[in-house]
C-alpha positions as MATLAB code, in Angstrom:
seq = 'XXXXXXXXXXXXXXXXXXXXXXXXXXXXXXXXXXXXXXXXXXXXXXXXXXXXXXXXXXXXXXXXXXXXXXXX';
ca = [
     -14.014   -4.007    7.037;
     -10.858   -5.510    8.513;
     -10.000   -8.970    7.267;
      -8.445  -11.601    9.578;
      -5.195  -11.405    7.575;
      -4.933   -7.675    8.256;
      -4.751   -8.382   11.974;
      -1.321   -9.988   11.532;
       0.484   -7.009   10.017;
       3.452   -5.289   11.670;
       3.758   -2.243    9.396;
       1.755   -0.045    7.029;
       2.776    1.873    3.910;
       0.436    4.531    2.513;
       0.636    5.916   -1.017;
      -1.595    8.950   -1.458;
      -2.019   11.749   -3.985;
      -4.447   14.381   -5.165;
      -2.650   15.392   -8.375;
      -3.594   13.695  -11.655;
       0.026   13.370  -12.837;
       0.971   11.749   -9.512;
      -1.978    9.332   -9.756;
      -0.667    8.279  -13.172;
       2.739    7.485  -11.650;
       1.388    5.830   -8.501;
       1.508    2.299   -9.915;
       5.168    2.697  -10.880;
       5.975    4.137   -7.445;
       4.289    1.214   -5.689;
       6.032   -1.319   -7.953;
       9.419    0.308   -7.244;
       8.748    0.307   -3.489;
       7.730   -3.374   -3.562;
      10.882   -4.235   -5.499;
      13.032   -2.292   -3.012;
      11.300   -4.079   -0.104;
      11.288   -7.663   -1.342;
      11.671   -9.013    2.202;
       8.057   -8.272    3.097;
       4.841  -10.232    2.865;
       1.713   -8.234    2.034;
      -1.150   -9.393    4.232;
      -3.841   -6.932    3.101;
      -4.430   -3.770    1.068;
      -7.047   -1.058    0.922;
      -7.854    1.429   -1.843;
      -9.615    4.615   -0.775;
     -10.893    7.493   -2.891;
     -12.302   10.746   -1.621;
     -13.389   13.866   -3.459;
     -14.588   17.375   -2.932;
     -15.485   20.086   -5.468;
     -11.896   20.511   -6.636;
      -9.746   17.564   -5.617;
      -9.814   13.782   -5.909;
      -7.596   11.958   -3.445;
      -6.508    8.383   -4.083;
      -4.854    6.390   -1.308;
      -3.509    2.869   -1.429;
      -2.661    1.390    1.948;
      -0.508   -1.744    2.167;
      -0.464   -3.807    5.364;
       2.614   -5.999    5.608;
       5.017   -7.948    7.789;
       8.514   -9.356    7.285;
       8.692  -12.592    5.311;
       9.393  -15.591    7.508;
      13.053  -16.554    7.460;
      13.824  -20.133    6.388;
      14.955  -22.392    9.218;
      18.484  -23.847    8.800;
];
């Protein structure tokens, strides 16, 4: 389901992995990316998991736009 806030995004960042060790580090990777991109406003996010007999894929999708600039 798409929320009304998600309709106002201008960019998307997807973090995805199937390896257990990468899933363990995913939170740190997302935190580092957010810190490196402090000029954005997150408007929505979606967590998706899929599996088959051998693999489990975890994806975190972040919908964002630039933060509004203050008016002088």
